[in-house]
N, C-alpha and C positions, 0 to 999 in steps of 0.2 A: 688110585682115586684121590683127587685133590681134597685137602681139608678146607672146610669153609671157615672163614675168619669170624671169630665171635664178635657180636655187636656189643659195644660197651654199654653199661647201665646208665651212663650219664646222658645218653641220647645223642652223642656226637658221632657222626658217620665215620667209618674207617677211612683213614687217610686225610681227614679234614684237619686243618690246623686252627688253633685258637690263639688269639692275641695274648701276649704276656700280661699276666695279672687279671685276665678275664675270669668272671665267676659265672657258673651255670645258673640259670633261673631256678629259683626255689620258691615254692609256695609258702610264704611266711604268714598266711592268714591264721590267727590263733584259733585253736579248737576251743569252743565254748560249750559248757555243759547246758543241760536243759534249763536249770534254774537260773543260770546267767542270762540265757535268752529270755526267760520269763521276766526277770528284773528289767532288762533293757526294753522289752515291749511295754511293760507297765510304765516305765519312766517316760516313754514317748507319748503316752496317753495323758495329756495335760490336765484334762478335767478329772481324771481318776487320781492324779497326784494331789490336786487341790482338794478333792473330796477326802483323800486320806488324811491330810493335815487338818481339815475341818472336823472330821470325825474324831481324830486324836484330841483336838482342842475341846470338843463337846464332852468327850468322855472324861478328860482331865477336870473340866469345870464341874461336871456332875459328881465327881468323886471328892475333890478337894473342898469345895465350898460347903456342902452339907456336913462333911467331916469336921470342919472348923466351927460352923455355926450351930451344930447340934439340932435341938428342937425349936430353934428360932423361927422356922418356916410356919409354925402354927400359932405363934404368939401374937396377940392383938394389942393395939395401943389406941384407945379411942381419941386421944389427943392428936394422933397423926393420921386421921382418916383423910384419904385423898391428898395427903401432903406431897409437895413436889419433890423432885429428885434432890439428893444430897450426897455427901461423901460416903456416908454409911448406907445409903439406899440409892444406888445409881439409877434405878427405875422408879423411884418414888414408892408410895404406899397405896394400897387398894382401899375399897370401901369399908373394910373391917379394920384398917390400921395395920395390916400385915406388910412387911417388907417384900415387895414384888420380886426383887432380884433373888433373895434367898429362897422364896417359895418356888420361883421358876426353876432354879437349879435343882431343888428337891424333886420337882415334877419331872424334870429332864432325867434325873437319876432313876426315878421309878419307871418311866417309859422305856429307857434303854435297858434296864434290868429285865423288864417284862419281855422286850424283844429278844434279848440274848438268851434268856432261859427258855422261851418258847421255841427258838430256833434249835437249841440243844435237844429238846424233845423231838422236834421235827426230824432232825438229822439222825438221832438215835433210832427212832422207829423206822424211818424211811430206808436207812442203810441196812438195817437188819432184814426188813422184809424184802428189799430189792436184791440183797446178796443171796438170801435163801432161794428166792424165786429164780434168779439167773443161774445159780450154780446147780440146783437140783433139777430144774426143768420138769417136763412131763406134767403129771397131775398136780404136783405141788405148785409148779409155776402157774398152771391154769387156775387153781383155787385161790392163790394169793392175788393174781391179777383180777379175778372177779371181785375179790374184796376191795381192791383199789377202785374198780369201776363203780361199785356200790357207794363208796365214800365220795367219789367224784360226782355222782349223780345227786347227792344231797346238797341243799343250799347251805353252804358252810357258815355264813354269817348268822343265819337264823338258828342253825344247830349250836353255834357258840352261845348265842343269847339264851337258848333253852337250857344248855348245860350250866351257865352262870346263874340263871334264875332258879334252877333246881337245887344246886349245891350251895347257893348263898351268894348274894351280891356283896360287893365291897371287899372281897378277899382277893388279894393280888395273886395268890397261888392258884386259886380257882380259875382266874382269867388266863394264867400261864398255861395250865393244863388243858383248858378248853381250846385255846389257839393251837397248842401242840398236837392235840388228838385229832384235829381236823385238817391239818396242813402238811401231813407227811407224804402225801401221794406223789407229789412231783419228785421228791428225792428218791422214792422207791422206784419209780419208772426210770429215772436217770441211771441209778446203780444197776438195775436189772439189764438195761441196754448195754452198759459197759461190760457186765459180766458175760452176757451172751456173746459179745464180740471177742472177749479174751479167753474163752474156754478152749479155743483151738490154737492158741499161741504156743510157741515152742517151750517157753518156761513152764507153763501149766502142764503141758503134756509130759515134759521131763520129770516134773515133780510127781505127777501121778504114776509114771512108770517106776520111779524110785520108791514108791510106797508111802509117800507123804500123806499125813492125815488130812481130812477135809478141812479141818480148822486151820491148819498151817497153809494149805493151798489158798484158802480164802483170804486170810489175814496177811500173808507174806507175798503172794504172787498176783492176786487179783484185785484186792481192795485198794492198794496204793494207786494203781492206775485209774481207778474209778472215782477217786475223790476230787479231781479237778472240777468237773461239772457240779458236784455237790457243794464245794466251797462257793462257787458262784451263786448257786441257788440259795445257800444259807445267807450270803450277804444281802441278796435281794429280799430274802424272807424277813430280815430284820426290819426293813422299811414297812412291809406288809403288816407285821406284828405290831409295830408302833402305831400305825394308823388304826388297826382294829381295836387296840386298847384305848386309844383316844376316842374312838367312836362309841365304844361301850361306856366309857366314863361320861361322855357327853350326854348319852341317852339315859344315864342313871343306873346302868347294869354293871358298871365296872367299879373302879376304885372310888370310894366315897370320902368326902371331907370328914375329919380334919386331915386325912392323908392327902398328899398333893400328887396330882398327875396333870398332864397337859389337857386331857379331856375335861376334867372337872374345873380346871381354871377357865376354860372356854365357857363352860356352863355358868359359872359364877359371874363371868364378865358380860354375858349376853344381855342382862338387865340394864347395863349401862352403855349399850352400844351407841346411843345418841348423846348421853350426858358426858361419858368419859370413854370414847372409843379406843383409846390407847391401851386399855386393859385387855382388849381382844387381840391387839397386834402382837404383844409380847409372846404369849403361848402359841399363837398362830404361826408367826415367823419361825419360832423355834422348831415347831413340828415340821414345817416346810424344809428347814435346813437339815434336819435329821433324815428326812425321806430323800432329799436330793443327794446328800452325802452317801447314803447307803446305796442308792441307785447308780450313781456314777462310779462308785467304788466297785460295785458288782460288774458294771460294763467293762471297766478297766481290767479286772481279774479275768473276765471271760475272754477278752482279746489277748491278754498276756499268756494265759494257759493254753491257748489254741496253737498247736505247733504249725498250723498252716499259715499263720500270720508272719509276714516278713519283718525283719529287723532293719530299720533304716540306719545305715552307717554314718 
């Protein structure tokens, strides 16, 4: 019986000749990790990159200027009422003789702090509830999801107003907790959906077979894969929290003077809408920039973290 000639691994047919110096084709495409692809997809989203730099700039201003100026945001000078812009006051002075630029940066700091702290509460409650519901399943899942449905059925803004009015207006931390306690449902549903889809993956089944504890399975094998949509929801939630805080302060239920916020700056400026309309433009434009930056940044993260999105070479 004749022996069959082995086929070489290089893909060259037996008996075929190759030219001197010829090199077999090799796929030289570099292997990129998931996070390298995320970075490339994010960079390709131009609005998201602009929003990232804008958000970094706003955060830096909100931290540095109040830190340098101290309590100057609340000091009045009757001799400088409605004074024009100058080197020390780039935006001029308001009807009380307060430096508008310094007070605006303090208001921006307050609004960003409220948004960040509220989102931390939202993510903390939502991830906990969603992880327990998705991992346990059964009656626990049904009970927690009915709780989510009840919270979703309530008018969230009026519930926030009721909580703030009951526990005391003018307290920033009351506003933070009111926003956080009413906005966690979206994160809970996202995490639950991710946990339900990952319960049957090989890594989770292997960890279960090896006797890993429920806590280790949740924190090491299931939660990291469920955080991508939560990060997107949290970024978008900052914009919602800032708008809610500004609305509460504008209506008189939120942060009250002498503390500064974008909402009470709008309230103080509404009496001068015809005599000095520029006082409304400054906090209004700042609020719009914060919301747009957070929204476009969330859109960019959503596209970047989606593995179905293609990377343009």
